[in-house]
N, C-alpha and C positions, 0 to 999 in steps of 0.2 A: 274693646276686648276685655274679658274678665280675668281677674286673678284667681288662683286656686282658692276655693272656698275654705274659710276657717270655720269648721263646724263648732257651733256653740259660742261664737264670739271670742273675745279675748280670754285666754286662760286665766284662772283665778289668781295665780301667782304673778301675772304680768299686769294686773290692775294698777299696781303702784307706779309702773312706768308711764302708763297713760295719764295718771294723775300728775306726775312730775312734768310731763310735757304740757299738760293744760296750764299748770302753774307758771310755766316758763314765760307765758305772755304777760304776767303781772307787771313787769317794768314798763311795758307799752301802755297799759291802762294808767299806771302811775304818772308817766310822762304826760299823757293827755289831761289827766286831772290837774297837774301843776300848771299847765297852760291855761286851763279854764278858771282856776281860782285866783289868778293874779291879773285883775283888770288894770288898766284898760286893755281890751283885746284888739289887736289888729286883725285885718281880714286874713292876713297870712298865718297868724297864730291860730285863729279859729279854724282855718282850713287844715292846718297841720294837726290840730286836736281831733278834728273829725276824721282825718285820714288814719290817725293812730287807733281811734276807736273802731273804725272799719276793719283795719288789719287785725285787731284783737278779736273782733266778732267772727271774722272768717276763720281764724285759728280755732276759736272755741267751738264753732259749728262743726268744723271738720273733725276735731278730736273728741267731740261728744260721743261718737261711735268709732273707736279706734280701729284701725286696720280694716276698713270696709272691703267687701269682696269685689267692688267695681273700681276700675281706674278712672271712670268719668268724673267722679266727685273729686279725686285727687288732682286731676288735670284742671278742672274748673277752679278749685280752691287755689292751686299754685298760680294759675294765670291771673286770677284776681289779685293775689298778693304781689305778683311781679308788677302789675300795673299800678297798684297802690304804692309800692316802694319807689317806682320810677317817679311818680308824682311827688312823693314826699322828699326824696333825696335829690332829684334833679330839677324839679320845677319850684318846689317850696324851699329848697336849700337846707333841708335837715341833714345834719352831719352825723348820722348813726348807721354806719355800714352793717352793724350786727342785725339790723332788721332783716337782712337776707337769710338769717338763720331759720326763720319761720317757713318760708317756702322750701328751703332745703330739707327741713324735717318732713314736710308733706310729700315732697318728691321722693325722698328715700323710703318713706313708709308706704306710699300708695302705688308706685309704678313698678313694673317688672324690672329685674336687675339691670339689663343693659341700658334701658331708657332712664332708669333711676340714676345710674352712675353718671350718665351724660348730664342729666339735669342738675345733679348735685355739683358737678364740676362747673357748669355754667353759672350757678348761683354763687359759687365761691369766687369765680372771676368777676362777677358783677359786684360782689362785696369789695374786692380789691380795687376795682375801678371806681368805686364810690368814695374812696378816701380822699380827703382834702389835701393832697400833696401835689407838688409840681413834678413834671416829667411824663414820660410815656407810661402806658399801662404796665409794661414789663418792669420798669423802674419802680413803679408803685407796688407792684406785686412782690418784688424782691426786697422792698424796704420794710418799714415798721408794720405795714398793713398785712404782711404775709401771715402774721399770727392770727389775724381775724379770718383771712381766707382759709387757713389751715384748720382753724376751729370749726368753721362752718362745714368744710369738706368732711372732717372726721365725724361731726354730728350726723350729717346726712348719710354717710356710709355706714355709720353705726345703726341707723334706722333700717337700712337695707338688710343688714345682718339680723336685726331683731325680727323684721318681717319674715325673713326666710326661716328663722328659728321657730317662730310661731306656726308657720305653715307646716314645717317638718314635724313639730310636736302634734299638730292636729292630725296629720297623716298617720303618725305612730299610734295615736289614741284610737283612730278609726280602725287601724289594722288590728290592734289589740282587742277591740270590741268585736270585730268580725271573727277573730280566732276564738274568742270566748264563746260566741254564738255557735260556731262550727263545733267546738268541743261539746257544748250542751246538746246540740242536735245529734252528734255522733254517739254520745252516751245514751241519749234517749233511744236512738235506733238500736244500739247494742242491747239495752235492757228489754226493749220490745221483742227483739229477735230471740233473746235467750229465754224470756218468759214463754214465748210461743213454743220454742223447741222443748223447753223443760216440762211445761204443763200439758202440752198436747197429748202425749202418750199416756201420762199419768191420769189425766181426767178421762181419757177414753177407757182406760182400764177400770177406773172407778165406776164409770157408767155400765160397763159390761158386767162387772162383779155385782153391782147393786141390782141390775136386772136379773142376774142369775139367783141372787139371794132372794129376790122377790118371788121367783118361780118356785124355789125350793121351800120357801116359807109357806107358800100356798099348799104345798104337798105335805107339809109337816116334816120335811127332811131335816134330821139333826145337823147336817153339814152346813145348814144356814148360818150357824154361829161362826164357823170357820170363814165363810165368805164375807160376813160382816166384819170379822176381824181383819181380813185383807183390805177391805175398804178403809177401815180406820188407819191401817198401816200406810196405805197409799196416800191418804190425806195428810198424814204427818210428814211423809216424805215430800209431798208437794210443798208444804210449808217450809221445810228445810231448804228445798231447792230454790224457792223464791228468796229466802234470806241470803243464800250464797250468790244468787244472781245479782241482787242489789249491791252486795259487797264486792262483786267482781271476782269472787274466789272459786267459782265453779268451773272446773276443767275436767270434763268426762274422759274416761279411758276407754279404749276399744274393747278390752276384755270385759269390763263391767257392762258396756253397752250390748255386747253379744249375749251375755248371760241374761240381761234384762229383756232383750229382744226375743230370746227363746221363750222366756216366761210369759211375755205379753202375747206373743202369737199363739202359744198353746192355750192361754186363757181365753183368747178369742176364737178357739176352735180351728186354728190354722196349723197344718202340719208344716214343720220347719226343718230345713236341712242347712247345715253350716259347713262350708268348705274354707277352712282357714289354714293356709300353708305358710303363714308368716310367723317366723320365730320372734322377730322384733320389728316394730314400726319406727320409722324416722320420727323422733320427738317433734319435729316441726310439722309433721303431718297428722299426728295421732288425734289431737283435739278436733280437727276439722273432719277427719274420717269418722270419729265417734259421733259428732253432730249429724253428719250425713246419714249414718246408720240409724240414728234415733228418728230423724225425719222420715226416712224411707219406711221404717217399721210402723211409725204412727200413721202414715198414709195407708199402709196395708190394712191395719186394724180398723181404721175409721171409714175408708172409702171403697176398698177393693171387693169385698165379698168373696175373697179368695179361699181356696181349700188348702193350697200348698204355697210355700214361699221358700226360695233358695237364696242364701246369703253366701257370697264368695268374696274372699279377701286375699289379695296377693301383693307381693312387693319384690322388686328386682331392679338392679342397676339404678338405685336412687329414686325410683318411682313407686308409688303406692296406688293400688286400684281397689275399688269397692263396687260390687255388682249385686243388686237386689232385684230379684225377678219373682213375680207372683202369677197365678193363673186366674186372676179375678176378672172384673169387668173391662179392665183396660182403660185407655184414655177416652174422654168424652168426645163423641163424634163432632168434628168441627170446632172443638175447643181450642182457644188460643191463649187464655189466661194462665197464670202460673200460681197465683196465690201467695200469701205471705210467707209460708214455710219454705217453698222452693225458691222464691226470690231471695230470702235471707240466706239460704244455703248457697245459692249461686254467688252471692256477695262474698261469703266466707271463702269459697273455693277460688274465685277469680282474684281475691286479694293475695293468694299464694301462687298465682300464675297457673292454676289448675283448670280443669275442664269438667263440665257436667253435661250428661246427655240423659234425657228422659223421653219416654214414648212407649209405643207398643212393643211387647216382647215378640220373639219369633213365632210363638204359638198364639195363645190368647192370654191376655193379662197385661201387666205393666212392668216396665223395666226402668231402673235408675242406675246409672253408672257414673262413677266419679274417678277421675285420674289426677293425681298430684305428682309433681316431679318432672323428670326429663321427658317422660312419655306423654305429658299433658298438653300436646299441641296437635291440631289447632284447638281453639277454645270456643266451641259452639255455645250459643246462648240457649237458655231454657225457653222452650216454645210451647210445650204441651203440658197441661196439668189435668188433674182429675176434675 
């Protein structure tokens, strides 16, 4: 069974702890060295030195990569240490119960909390039972050896806490990274949506006026200069709109969008009528309604081929409605896509709990209706686009 993965290994600030734990085995190697440098050696002393070196090697191999993600290495290392300690302390007669500290560290660092706590407790009991005192295990545990058992237990439990803290920090780091990615994706989506909504109508008008100026210029009509001036003005406005969109400062108003819609439709040769019975719009709805009006008019100018367009705006009992109807070509037969503009508009509207309906109007042409507020249920999805 695997432990929760610690992404990226040991946190940089915890490297020191792994280093300290590695160095904690130094007395074991020193003890083995003393046994080997003082001849003559007995078989018992030589076996003890080999056992100490083996214990130290297991410790170093395990802690070479601290806090591994698998329990198997911890179980294998702890089992090998327990066997080595049993041989050293009970068969070879070494009187060093602190050797049980090393399997306790591995058990605490490598096993899940319940199993780790049990394992640490057993190693502490083993240390108390390894002391060279007379009496029962309980007597030895309550005697001078209790300080050794307590030290081992605290060290092992401390490793459990460190392991859980590292896992928690890794999860927090992963969550923070995910939130940052989501924020970047959200900002990218917002910018793409606003650039589409801002530039769609402006670029369409630039194209219409440039085409008109080209025809007038071919006829030598002096009004060509005025049309080219409008193209320059619209281009500068597009630059300003892009700057505001990048800064996140652009918040269109309904009144400004109605005026711009009338001008855009008339420039495209579409007769426009506006039915605005609203004295004031809920501030929470105004920006979204303004974006919806801009998108609807952009579609009329770019796609509809309409001769007339009616814009209706109403508000009552906390709800706001926008209805844009033209007499153009209407929806594409069999079309199911919605396009970037309507998808982005639907996202804005649904974020406010509103509803959007698009499709054929009662006669011929296309209709877009937006409802925000208490009257905005149910919330049908956008299914038809030009």
